[in-house]
Structure formats: structure tokens, C-alpha cells
DRENVOVO-255832 format. One record per residue (C-alpha): chain; x, y, z; residue in three letters; residue number from 1. Coordinates in pm, whole numbers, padded with zeros to 5 digits. Layout:
<rs>
[r A [X Y Z] ALA NUM],
...
</rs>
This chain:
<rs>
[r A [00001 -00001 00001] MET 1],
[r A [00124 00347 -00090] THR 2],
[r A [00002 00687 00021] PHE 3],
[r A [00107 01051 00024] SER 4],
[r A [00088 01345 00259] VAL 5],
[r A [-00212 01453 00057] GLY 6],
[r A [-00386 01132 00150] ASP 7],
[r A [-00335 01208 00514] LEU 8],
[r A [-00488 01551 00465] PHE 9],
[r A [-00799 01405 00308] LEU 10],
[r A [-00861 01187 00619] ILE 11],
[r A [-00779 01471 00855] LEU 12],
[r A [-01129 01446 01008] PRO 13],
[r A [-01078 01091 01105] GLU 14],
[r A [-00733 01167 01243] LEU 15],
[r A [-00870 01460 01450] LEU 16],
[r A [-01145 01256 01599] VAL 17],
[r A [-00935 00956 01696] ILE 18],
[r A [-00661 01192 01834] THR 19],
[r A [-00921 01370 02046] THR 20],
[r A [-01041 01037 02175] ALA 21],
[r A [-00691 00947 02276] CYS 22],
[r A [-00648 01284 02451] ILE 23],
[r A [-00968 01229 02645] VAL 24],
[r A [-00844 00886 02759] PHE 25],
[r A [-00511 01034 02874] VAL 26],
[r A [-00661 01339 03054] LEU 27],
[r A [-00949 01160 03222] ASP 28],
[r A [-00747 00988 03493] PRO 29],
[r A [-00552 01302 03587] VAL 30],
[r A [-00842 01547 03596] LEU 31],
[r A [-01063 01614 03893] ARG 32],
[r A [-01429 01544 03848] SER 33],
[r A [-01507 01915 03863] SER 34],
[r A [-01263 01979 03574] ASN 35],
[r A [-01382 01706 03336] LYS 36],
[r A [-01639 01932 03170] ASP 37],
[r A [-01357 02044 02955] GLY 38],
[r A [-01356 01703 02788] LEU 39],
[r A [-01711 01774 02664] VAL 40],
[r A [-01621 02103 02503] TRP 41],
[r A [-01299 01962 02354] LEU 42],
[r A [-01500 01692 02188] SER 43],
[r A [-01761 01936 02054] LEU 44],
[r A [-01496 02161 01924] GLY 45],
[r A [-01335 01877 01735] THR 46],
[r A [-01664 01790 01583] LEU 47],
[r A [-01717 02151 01465] ALA 48],
[r A [-01379 02151 01296] ILE 49],
[r A [-01444 01819 01132] CYS 50],
[r A [-01777 01949 00997] MET 51],
[r A [-01598 02234 00822] GLY 52],
[r A [-01333 02000 00676] LEU 53],
[r A [-01585 01748 00558] THR 54],
[r A [-01813 02008 00405] ALA 55],
[r A [-01519 02131 00197] SER 56],
[r A [-01485 01783 00051] GLN 57],
[r A [-01837 01785 -00094] ILE 58],
[r A [-01808 01736 -00477] GLY 59],
[r A [-01475 01547 -00461] GLU 60],
[r A [-01431 01196 -00593] GLN 61],
[r A [-01085 01067 -00496] THR 62],
[r A [-00954 00724 -00411] LEU 63],
[r A [-00663 00726 -00161] ILE 64],
[r A [-00440 00477 00024] PHE 65],
[r A [-00416 00244 -00276] SER 66],
[r A [-00797 00256 -00336] ASP 67],
[r A [-00886 00149 00022] LEU 68],
[r A [-01065 00468 00098] VAL 69],
[r A [-01277 00694 -00117] VAL 70],
[r A [-01343 01066 -00057] ILE 71],
[r A [-01679 01151 -00217] ASP 72],
[r A [-02006 01333 -00158] THR 73],
[r A [-02172 01013 -00050] TYR 74],
[r A [-01929 00971 00238] GLY 75],
[r A [-01952 01346 00324] ALA 76],
[r A [-02334 01314 00357] PHE 77],
[r A [-02303 01032 00621] TRP 78],
[r A [-02014 01198 00801] LYS 79],
[r A [-02196 01531 00846] LEU 80],
[r A [-02500 01342 00973] LEU 81],
[r A [-02275 01143 01218] LEU 82],
[r A [-02103 01462 01338] TYR 83],
[r A [-02443 01609 01410] PHE 84],
[r A [-02576 01303 01599] VAL 85],
[r A [-02255 01266 01798] THR 86],
[r A [-02270 01633 01899] GLY 87],
[r A [-02634 01590 02017] LEU 88],
[r A [-02521 01272 02204] THR 89],
[r A [-02247 01450 02391] ILE 90],
[r A [-02476 01739 02482] LEU 91],
[r A [-02751 01500 02601] LEU 92],
[r A [-02495 01295 02795] SER 93],
[r A [-02353 01604 02972] TYR 94],
[r A [-02661 01640 03194] SER 95],
[r A [-02774 01283 03174] TYR 96],
[r A [-02454 01130 03315] LEU 97],
[r A [-02466 01376 03609] LYS 98],
[r A [-02822 01294 03683] GLU 99],
[r A [-02733 00923 03675] GLU 100],
[r A [-02414 00992 03884] ARG 101],
[r A [-02202 00831 03614] LEU 102],
[r A [-01876 01029 03633] TYR 103],
[r A [-01682 00849 03362] PHE 104],
[r A [-01482 01091 03149] GLY 105],
[r A [-01373 00802 02922] GLU 106],
[r A [-01734 00780 02804] TYR 107],
[r A [-01670 01067 02561] TYR 108],
[r A [-01354 00890 02441] GLY 109],
[r A [-01552 00583 02352] PHE 110],
[r A [-01817 00789 02174] ILE 111],
[r A [-01540 00946 01961] LEU 112],
[r A [-01385 00606 01894] LEU 113],
[r A [-01725 00476 01781] ALA 114],
[r A [-01754 00779 01555] LEU 115],
[r A [-01417 00713 01400] THR 116],
[r A [-01524 00358 01321] GLY 117],
[r A [-01839 00490 01163] MET 118],
[r A [-01650 00741 00953] MET 119],
[r A [-01418 00463 00822] VAL 120],
[r A [-01725 00246 00741] MET 121],
[r A [-01891 00504 00515] VAL 122],
[r A [-01572 00610 00338] SER 123],
[r A [-01420 00265 00282] ALA 124],
[r A [-01385 00124 -00070] SER 125],
[r A [-01252 -00210 00050] ASP 126],
[r A [-01440 -00479 00245] LEU 127],
[r A [-01162 -00536 00496] LEU 128],
[r A [-01151 -00163 00567] THR 129],
[r A [-01528 -00161 00623] ILE 130],
[r A [-01485 -00455 00856] TYR 131],
[r A [-01219 -00268 01064] LEU 132],
[r A [-01447 00034 01087] GLY 133],
[r A [-01737 -00190 01195] THR 134],
[r A [-01535 -00355 01470] GLU 135],
[r A [-01402 -00026 01602] LEU 136],
[r A [-01759 00106 01624] MET 137],
[r A [-01899 -00215 01771] SER 138],
[r A [-01628 -00263 02041] LEU 139],
[r A [-01675 00086 02162] SER 140],
[r A [-02056 00047 02178] LEU 141],
[r A [-02020 -00283 02368] TYR 142],
[r A [-01823 -00096 02640] THR 143],
[r A [-02053 00198 02692] ILE 144],
[r A [-02368 -00016 02678] THR 145],
[r A [-02262 -00164 03014] GLY 146],
[r A [-02182 00179 03163] LEU 147],
[r A [-02433 00136 03444] LYS 148],
[r A [-02214 -00116 03623] ARG 149],
[r A [-02433 -00134 03932] ALA 150],
[r A [-02748 -00237 03725] GLU 151],
[r A [-02761 -00612 03612] PRO 152],
[r A [-02986 -00514 03323] ARG 153],
[r A [-02715 -00291 03179] SER 154],
[r A [-02440 -00567 03221] LEU 155],
[r A [-02679 -00823 03061] GLU 156],
[r A [-02739 -00584 02764] ALA 157],
[r A [-02367 -00537 02711] SER 158],
[r A [-02299 -00912 02732] ALA 159],
[r A [-02583 -00992 02485] LYS 160],
[r A [-02472 -00723 02254] TYR 161],
[r A [-02113 -00844 02258] PHE 162],
[r A [-02196 -01209 02205] VAL 163],
[r A [-02444 -01151 01911] LEU 164],
[r A [-02223 -00867 01770] GLY 165],
[r A [-01924 -01091 01764] ALA 166],
[r A [-02129 -01365 01596] PHE 167],
[r A [-02247 -01126 01330] SER 168],
[r A [-01890 -00994 01273] SER 169],
[r A [-01773 -01356 01218] GLY 170],
[r A [-02048 -01412 00959] ILE 171],
[r A [-01961 -01085 00790] LEU 172],
[r A [-01589 -01177 00775] LEU 173],
[r A [-01668 -01520 00646] TYR 174],
[r A [-01876 -01365 00370] GLY 175],
[r A [-01586 -01131 00282] ILE 176],
[r A [-01346 -01425 00263] SER 177],
[r A [-01579 -01620 00030] LEU 178],
[r A [-01629 -01310 -00190] LEU 179],
[r A [-01258 -01270 -00212] TYR 180],
[r A [-01235 -01637 -00325] GLY 181],
[r A [-01502 -01577 -00592] ALA 182],
[r A [-01361 -01246 -00728] THR 183],
[r A [-00998 -01237 -00629] GLY 184],
[r A [-01022 -00901 -00455] SER 185],
[r A [-01179 -00720 -00152] THR 186],
[r A [-01190 -00379 -00321] ARG 187],
[r A [-01542 -00278 -00435] LEU 188],
[r A [-01452 -00149 -00779] PRO 189],
[r A [-01264 -00466 -00869] GLN 190],
[r A [-01540 -00684 -00727] ILE 191],
[r A [-01788 -00497 -00943] ALA 192],
[r A [-01574 -00569 -01253] VAL 193],
[r A [-01529 -00933 -01161] ALA 194],
[r A [-01898 -01013 -01127] ILE 195],
[r A [-02025 -00791 -01413] ALA 196],
[r A [-02282 -00977 -01613] GLY 197],
[r A [-02287 -01271 -01371] GLN 198],
[r A [-02570 -01409 -01176] GLY 199],
[r A [-02567 -01619 -00867] LEU 200],
[r A [-02509 -01939 -01053] SER 201],
[r A [-02162 -01956 -00898] GLU 202],
[r A [-02215 -02127 -00556] PRO 203],
[r A [-01928 -01936 -00393] LEU 204],
[r A [-02070 -01602 -00498] LEU 205],
[r A [-02413 -01710 -00387] LEU 206],
[r A [-02301 -01800 -00032] PHE 207],
[r A [-02083 -01485 -00010] ALA 208],
[r A [-02370 -01266 -00090] THR 209],
[r A [-02603 -01436 00160] ILE 210],
[r A [-02342 -01419 00434] LEU 211],
[r A [-02284 -01046 00368] LEU 212],
[r A [-02661 -00983 00379] ALA 213],
[r A [-02685 -01169 00717] VAL 214],
[r A [-02387 -00992 00860] GLY 215],
[r A [-02518 -00650 00771] PHE 216],
[r A [-02866 -00761 00877] GLY 217],
[r A [-02744 -00786 01236] PHE 218],
[r A [-02593 -00443 01230] LYS 219],
[r A [-02913 -00288 01066] LEU 220],
[r A [-03134 -00477 01315] ALA 221],
[r A [-03365 -00612 01044] VAL 222],
[r A [-03575 -00928 01102] ALA 223],
[r A [-03490 -01207 01171] PRO 224],
[r A [-03157 -01074 01291] PHE 225],
[r A [-03307 -00816 01533] HIS 226],
[r A [-03313 -01025 01853] MET 227],
[r A [-03048 -00821 02029] TRP 228],
[r A [-03213 -00485 01977] THR 229],
[r A [-03492 -00471 02248] PRO 230],
[r A [-03278 -00589 02538] ASP 231],
[r A [-02978 -00376 02440] VAL 232],
[r A [-03192 -00056 02392] TYR 233],
[r A [-03366 -00110 02721] GLN 234],
[r A [-03055 -00195 02928] GLY 235],
[r A [-02815 00062 02789] ALA 236],
[r A [-02801 00418 02927] PRO 237],
[r A [-03059 00616 02731] THR 238],
[r A [-02794 00852 02585] SER 239],
[r A [-02615 00546 02446] VAL 240],
[r A [-02944 00396 02323] THR 241],
[r A [-03010 00723 02125] ALA 242],
[r A [-02659 00708 01978] PHE 243],
[r A [-02697 00343 01875] MET 244],
[r A [-03048 00386 01733] ALA 245],
[r A [-02944 00676 01512] VAL 246],
[r A [-02564 00691 01455] ALA 247],
[r A [-02490 00319 01446] ALA 248],
[r A [-02790 00253 01218] LYS 249],
[r A [-02689 00533 00981] ALA 250],
[r A [-02328 00418 00955] ALA 251],
[r A [-02437 00057 00899] SER 252],
[r A [-02670 00160 00621] PHE 253],
[r A [-02400 00379 00468] GLY 254],
[r A [-02156 00089 00454] ALA 255],
[r A [-02430 -00159 00347] PHE 256],
[r A [-02540 00051 00052] LEU 257],
[r A [-02185 00112 -00067] ARG 258],
[r A [-02115 -00262 -00061] VAL 259],
[r A [-02426 -00372 -00237] PHE 260],
[r A [-02455 -00085 -00483] VAL 261],
[r A [-02092 -00026 -00571] GLU 262],
[r A [-01950 -00378 -00522] GLY 263],
[r A [-02246 -00608 -00580] LEU 264],
[r A [-02453 -00377 -00806] GLY 265],
[r A [-02421 -00636 -01083] GLY 266],
[r A [-02631 -00873 -00874] LEU 267],
[r A [-02900 -00624 -00781] LYS 268],
[r A [-03175 -00830 -00954] ALA 269],
[r A [-03083 -01110 -00710] ASN 270],
[r A [-03031 -00929 -00384] TRP 271],
[r A [-03339 -00709 -00447] SER 272],
[r A [-03557 -01011 -00410] ALA 273],
[r A [-03384 -01120 -00092] THR 274],
[r A [-03418 -00779 00071] PHE 275],
[r A [-03780 -00768 -00035] LEU 276],
[r A [-03850 -01071 00194] LEU 277],
[r A [-03640 -00914 00476] LEU 278],
[r A [-03828 -00589 00434] CYS 279],
[r A [-04171 -00742 00479] ILE 280],
[r A [-04059 -00955 00771] ALA 281],
[r A [-03906 -00652 00942] THR 282],
[r A [-04212 -00439 00896] LEU 283],
[r A [-04436 -00715 01029] LEU 284],
[r A [-04228 -00798 01332] ILE 285],
[r A [-04127 -00444 01425] GLY 286],
[r A [-04479 -00303 01404] ASN 287],
[r A [-04679 -00594 01547] ILE 288],
[r A [-04453 -00660 01851] VAL 289],
[r A [-04427 -00287 01931] ALA 290],
[r A [-04806 -00289 01989] LEU 291],
[r A [-04778 -00494 02313] VAL 292],
[r A [-04478 -00314 02475] GLN 293],
[r A [-04524 -00133 02804] THR 294],
[r A [-04169 00001 02825] ASN 295],
[r A [-04109 00303 02606] VAL 296],
[r A [-03745 00215 02524] LYS 297],
[r A [-03852 -00136 02410] ARG 298],
[r A [-04131 00019 02211] MET 299],
[r A [-03891 00249 02036] LEU 300],
[r A [-03658 -00046 01984] ALA 301],
[r A [-03921 -00233 01787] TYR 302],
[r A [-04012 00097 01622] SER 303],
[r A [-03641 00130 01510] SER 304],
[r A [-03671 -00224 01366] ILE 305],
[r A [-03980 -00119 01171] ALA 306],
[r A [-03810 00196 01040] HIS 307],
[r A [-03520 -00022 00914] ALA 308],
[r A [-03791 -00206 00719] GLY 309],
[r A [-03918 00120 00567] TYR 310],
[r A [-03564 00213 00467] ALA 311],
[r A [-03525 -00132 00297] LEU 312],
[r A [-03810 -00041 00065] ILE 313],
[r A [-03579 00206 -00099] GLY 314],
[r A [-03309 -00060 -00128] VAL 315],
[r A [-03559 -00298 -00293] VAL 316],
[r A [-03668 -00025 -00529] ALA 317],
[r A [-03304 00050 -00623] ALA 318],
[r A [-03271 -00307 -00752] GLY 319],
[r A [-03544 -00245 -01009] ARG 320],
[r A [-03492 00108 -01120] ILE 321],
[r A [-03203 00354 -01147] GLU 322],
[r A [-03034 00350 -00811] GLN 323],
[r A [-03045 00727 -00762] SER 324],
[r A [-03413 00739 -00681] SER 325],
[r A [-03441 00441 -00445] GLY 326],
[r A [-03105 00499 -00268] ILE 327],
[r A [-03162 00872 -00229] ALA 328],
[r A [-03490 00808 -00056] SER 329],
[r A [-03303 00587 00196] VAL 330],
[r A [-03049 00860 00269] LEU 331],
[r A [-03329 01112 00317] LEU 332],
[r A [-03533 00881 00530] TYR 333],
[r A [-03246 00803 00771] LEU 334],
[r A [-03149 01175 00794] ALA 335],
[r A [-03504 01271 00890] LEU 336],
[r A [-03539 00968 01122] TYR 337],
[r A [-03242 01117 01317] THR 338],
[r A [-03439 01415 01450] PHE 339],
[r A [-03753 01247 01570] MET 340],
[r A [-03585 00943 01726] THR 341],
[r A [-03319 01136 01903] PHE 342],
[r A [-03572 01380 02036] GLY 343],
[r A [-03788 01100 02175] ALA 344],
[r A [-03496 00937 02357] PHE 345],
[r A [-03400 01281 02488] ALA 346],
[r A [-03735 01313 02653] ILE 347],
[r A [-03706 00975 02809] ILE 348],
[r A [-03356 01042 02941] ALA 349],
[r A [-03479 01340 03138] MET 350],
[r A [-03799 01191 03281] LEU 351],
[r A [-03734 01088 03643] ARG 352],
[r A [-03944 00871 03877] LYS 353],
[r A [-03825 00819 04232] GLY 354],
[r A [-03468 00905 04139] GLY 355],
[r A [-03450 00671 03838] VAL 356],
[r A [-03543 00701 03473] GLU 357],
[r A [-03913 00694 03398] GLY 358],
[r A [-03920 00474 03094] GLU 359],
[r A [-04254 00289 03136] GLU 360],
[r A [-04551 00414 02939] ILE 361],
[r A [-04742 00459 03274] GLU 362],
[r A [-04473 00704 03385] ASP 363],
[r A [-04586 00945 03118] PHE 364],
[r A [-04948 00961 03273] THR 365],
[r A [-05063 01317 03288] GLY 366],
[r A [-04731 01457 03169] LEU 367],
[r A [-04917 01732 02980] ALA 368],
[r A [-05036 01881 03310] LYS 369],
[r A [-04706 01839 03492] ARG 370],
[r A [-04475 01948 03216] HIS 371],
[r A [-04673 02093 02915] PRO 372],
[r A [-04367 02172 02705] MET 373],
[r A [-04214 01818 02747] ALA 374],
[r A [-04543 01661 02652] ALA 375],
[r A [-04575 01889 02345] LEU 376],
[r A [-04229 01799 02228] LEU 377],
[r A [-04303 01426 02281] MET 378],
[r A [-04621 01468 02085] LEU 379],
[r A [-04436 01617 01792] ILE 380],
[r A [-04188 01335 01791] PHE 381],
[r A [-04453 01063 01814] MET 382],
[r A [-04658 01223 01535] VAL 383],
[r A [-04350 01241 01316] SER 384],
[r A [-04250 00880 01390] LEU 385],
[r A [-04606 00781 01288] ALA 386],
[r A [-04557 00968 00956] GLY 387],
[r A [-04833 01217 01000] ILE 388],
[r A [-04804 01547 00804] PRO 389],
[r A [-04667 01810 00817] PRO 390],
[r A [-04370 01647 00997] THR 391],
[r A [-04037 01520 00870] ALA 392],
[r A [-04150 01162 00926] GLY 393],
[r A [-04424 01214 00670] PHE 394],
[r A [-04177 01348 00417] VAL 395],
[r A [-03945 01046 00469] GLY 396],
[r A [-04216 00792 00420] LYS 397],
[r A [-04351 00984 00117] LEU 398],
[r A [-04023 00960 -00071] TYR 399],
[r A [-03975 00595 00024] ILE 400],
[r A [-04328 00505 -00090] PHE 401],
[r A [-04288 00700 -00420] LEU 402],
[r A [-03963 00513 -00492] SER 403],
[r A [-04153 00184 -00454] ALA 404],
[r A [-04430 00307 -00681] VAL 405],
[r A [-04176 00418 -00940] GLU 406],
[r A [-04020 00075 -00929] ALA 407],
[r A [-04354 -00098 -01001] GLY 408],
[r A [-04397 -00208 -00639] LEU 409],
[r A [-04723 -00026 -00562] THR 410],
[r A [-04845 -00325 -00356] TRP 411],
[r A [-04540 -00297 -00133] LEU 412],
[r A [-04605 00072 -00083] ALA 413],
[r A [-04967 -00009 00007] ALA 414],
[r A [-04855 -00278 00251] LEU 415],
[r A [-04608 -00039 00410] ALA 416],
[r A [-04883 00214 00445] LEU 417],
[r A [-05101 -00033 00633] ILE 418],
[r A [-04812 -00100 00872] PHE 419],
[r A [-04765 00277 00911] ALA 420],
[r A [-05133 00300 01018] ALA 421],
[r A [-05074 00021 01269] ILE 422],
[r A [-04771 00202 01414] SER 423],
[r A [-04985 00514 01473] ALA 424],
[r A [-05158 00309 01746] TYR 425],
[r A [-04854 00259 01970] TYR 426],
[r A [-04716 00604 01906] TYR 427],
[r A [-05051 00776 01974] LEU 428],
[r A [-05113 00557 02283] ARG 429],
[r A [-04827 00735 02445] LEU 430],
[r A [-04983 01071 02349] VAL 431],
[r A [-05317 00958 02496] MET 432],
[r A [-05146 00868 02827] VAL 433],
[r A [-04984 01210 02842] MET 434],
[r A [-05289 01414 02753] TYR 435],
[r A [-05601 01220 02848] MET 436],
[r A [-05517 01079 03185] ARG 437],
[r A [-05489 01259 03513] GLU 438],
[r A [-05160 01260 03693] PRO 439],
[r A [-05132 01060 04010] ASN 440],
[r A [-05014 01306 04281] ASP 441],
[r A [-05060 01066 04567] GLN 442],
[r A [-04713 00906 04560] THR 443],
[r A [-04372 01050 04647] ASN 444],
[r A [-04236 00897 04328] SER 445],
[r A [-04443 01110 04090] ALA 446],
[r A [-04255 01164 03763] PRO 447],
[r A [-04055 01485 03721] ARG 448],
[r A [-03882 01629 03420] PHE 449],
[r A [-03516 01738 03467] VAL 450],
[r A [-03424 02025 03236] MET 451],
[r A [-03078 02163 03158] SER 452],
[r A [-02927 02412 02908] PRO 453],
[r A [-02765 02138 02706] THR 454],
[r A [-03086 01933 02697] LEU 455],
[r A [-03263 02248 02577] SER 456],
[r A [-03023 02269 02284] ILE 457],
[r A [-03074 01899 02194] VAL 458],
[r A [-03451 01928 02202] LEU 459],
[r A [-03451 02254 02006] ALA 460],
[r A [-03236 02099 01731] CYS 461],
[r A [-03452 01785 01722] ALA 462],
[r A [-03789 01968 01704] VAL 463],
[r A [-03650 02224 01454] ALA 464],
[r A [-03544 01940 01218] GLY 465],
[r A [-03881 01766 01256] VAL 466],
[r A [-04082 02081 01177] VAL 467],
[r A [-03856 02263 00922] ILE 468],
[r A [-03780 01955 00706] PHE 469],
[r A [-04143 01858 00736] GLY 470],
[r A [-04244 02185 00568] ILE 471],
[r A [-03936 02248 00344] TYR 472],
[r A [-03724 01934 00279] PRO 473],
[r A [-03584 02049 -00055] ASN 474],
[r A [-03223 02124 00071] PRO 475],
[r A [-03196 01777 00234] LEU 476],
[r A [-03355 01613 -00071] VAL 477],
[r A [-03103 01782 -00305] SER 478],
[r A [-02810 01686 -00093] PHE 479],
[r A [-02914 01323 -00075] ALA 480],
[r A [-02966 01313 -00452] THR 481],
[r A [-02618 01467 -00501] GLN 482],
[r A [-02463 01213 -00260] ALA 483],
[r A [-02614 00913 -00440] VAL 484],
[r A [-02493 01040 -00784] SER 485],
[r A [-02133 00967 -00671] THR 486],
[r A [-02204 00599 -00613] LEU 487],
[r A [-02100 00386 -00914] LYS 488],
</rs>
């Protein structure tokens, strides 16, 4: 492998993030608890610089490090989204960790390490590079999932996540090895050339594609590879859950789309049929099981599974029409999904009942009378997740469904619309509990809402995204279309 100083400059955002993570790990043991707030602002400052550097790379199309990494608009789209989500996570964690009495400065280091892995995933042009990025992200998330060391539920979530994550990584690596055997390369452009005009008649290529789909299926939390999601989302600290639900899913989709569109695009007629089955199964399981949940974090976990199913509609459509329409709808959907999901988890993080998090649906009883603003914000996020206009959730579903119709899959769009109507029940059930039930004031553990300046910023950003992009999504639509145009 050869590289130049210019190559290092092009990956300067990744270098800055991982360097800051190392600085956080070095400073954490020597700083007093009262001085560790500086680690938060150091991390946020790094993200701001990286945003500027990545924004300047929009429009570029350069392969570096002997074609292992590609700098393009597609990667820039995901990186900018990941910076934004990571910034919101750090702001949310600043007050959340104090409320939970979790004074672990290294937490921010692991968040930045996970971000570095995600950045590598969306910019890699080689399967092994994608795998390395995936592992860096996953190992960091395994660690911070068990941050609440005194809670068995958190440790159990971390252990389950680790075991199933390691299993999925093994499957993914096995698929990469078989694909290398079938094509003679792990680099996506060379794989695309090797399989051009071929079908899945070659057994080695068939098994490789199946294993890659299964490996990514675990990372994307699509059925039937979703079994880790509810327990991990419920057991992890809520700030970590929000980060996993948004950032990890976005990075996984970014790498997944690059592999199957750039590397395995010649087989799209084959993998499109496979993902159609996964899409239907994911929509069915995610929405139906969410109906019976009484814990809000578990409900949102199954909701996250269902939203992965909606995103897969765009992937299926991309296998039947020009990729720009279907894939652009996926990018748009996941970007809009960021605001409403993160906002909902932020509300959960700050709801307290008897000194602990109030994450049961019953804990939201009468919230509209206790904390009208918190209830209003949760109402907006739930309405957007249900896909009701004029919110960002409606816009995301609209473009996804239009891509299905354009691909001749009107029946799939109609089926997804039915599932969207079903999802409205469990989202609006929470709204009903907040607005149509009287609060119980007879207990000392009545829920309270803990507010802070950083939480206010997080909620303001989330609700602004839901409302503004629900009314005027054109800038984000144009950016997503431009990003997809760089995929080959």
C-alpha cells in the first residue's frame, strides 16, 4: 500500500477525531471530577472543525491509500450526519450522566472512537476496511452499553450485544473471505468488474452474498436478525441507546449501501428479491410486537426495527430502477429519522421517577399537566414517527413510498402504508397517556422532568429538524440526490 501526505490531509477529520479520543483517555485519569467538563467542550470543538473539513470535500471523488478509502459526496453526507448526531449525544450525555451519577470521562472517548469507526465504514472502498471500521464502532458500543455497572440489566445488555455482535462480525468476515475467493479482490470497484454480467449461478458467490446480507442484517437490526435490539436498547443508558438507534444505524446503512450498490450492483436483481423478503418480515415483526410493549425504550426499539424495514423499501426499489431514486430516498429517510428518534430518547432520558429513569408508558401519565412543554415535544416526535403530516416523518415515508411506486412495487407501498397505520396506534397511545389521563399526585415517586441548558439545545435541534424539514425538505432532498450520484 502506498500513500502520500495529501492522502493524510484528506482523512484529517478521522485523524482529528481519533486523536481527540486518545487525548480524552489520557486526561480523564488526571483531571478532577469538577474539571472534566472540559472534555465535553474539547469533543464538541473537534466535531465543529471536522464538519468544516468534511463540508469542503463535497463534490470530490478521490480514491486514496491504494484505493482502500474513497473521498466523495456520499461519504460526506453520512459523516456530516454522524457529526451532528454525535454532537447531540455529547450534549445529552452532559446532563444525563450527572443525573445518573456516572462520572466516567472516558465515556466521551468511547463515543469518539465509535464515531471514528463509523467514518471509516462510510468512506471505505474495501471490504476489509469496512470490517475494521465496523469492529471499532462495535467494540466501543459494547463498552458503553454496560456503563451502568451497578445495574444487572445494563451488564446483561452489554453481554448480549457483545456475543451477538461478535457472531455477526464472524459471519460478515466469512462472507468477505468467500467473496474474495469468488472475485480475487476485496476492493469494491474490482469486485464490481469481476461479477459484471454474472448471476448467482456460482455457488461461492451465492454463499458470499447471503453471508454479507446476514452480517449486515445484524448491524441494521432487520428481522430475523433483530433479537439483540430490544434488550440492548432497554438496558443501555438512554444516551447510548439514542446514539445506537441513530448513528450506528446510519453508519451501518452507509456501509451496506456502498457494498451492495458499488460492489455487488451487478447482482441487484438477485439481492433485491432477498431484501424484499427481509423488508416485509421487518415491517411485520417491528410494528406488530411494538403494539404490546409497556416499556417506552423497548417500544422504540421495535419501532427502530420497523423503520429499518421502511428504509429497505428504497433498497428494494433500487434493485429495479435507477439507483439514484431508491437509494436517495433511503439517505433522506435516515437523515429525517435522526431528528424524531433522538428527540424521543432525549425526553425519556430526562424523565425521572423516584430518582431513576421513567421509561414505562405509565410514567408518562398526565405529563401534559405536569410538564406541558415536554409533553408537547414528545407529541411532535411521536406524530413524526407515525408519519403524520406536516412533519419530517411524513416526508421521509412519502419519498420511500414514491420510490416503490416508481419501481412498480405499488403493492409494497400499500402494505407499508398499512403498517404505518398500525404504528400510529402505539405512538399515539403514548400521546393519549400524556394528555387524556390525570396525573397521580398521591405518591412520592411522581414523575418529574429534569431540564438543563444542554438538553434544551438537543430538544431545540430535534424539534426544529422535525418541523422545518417537514415543511421544506428540498435542501436535504437535493443533498441526498447529489450524494447518491457519486455511487458507481
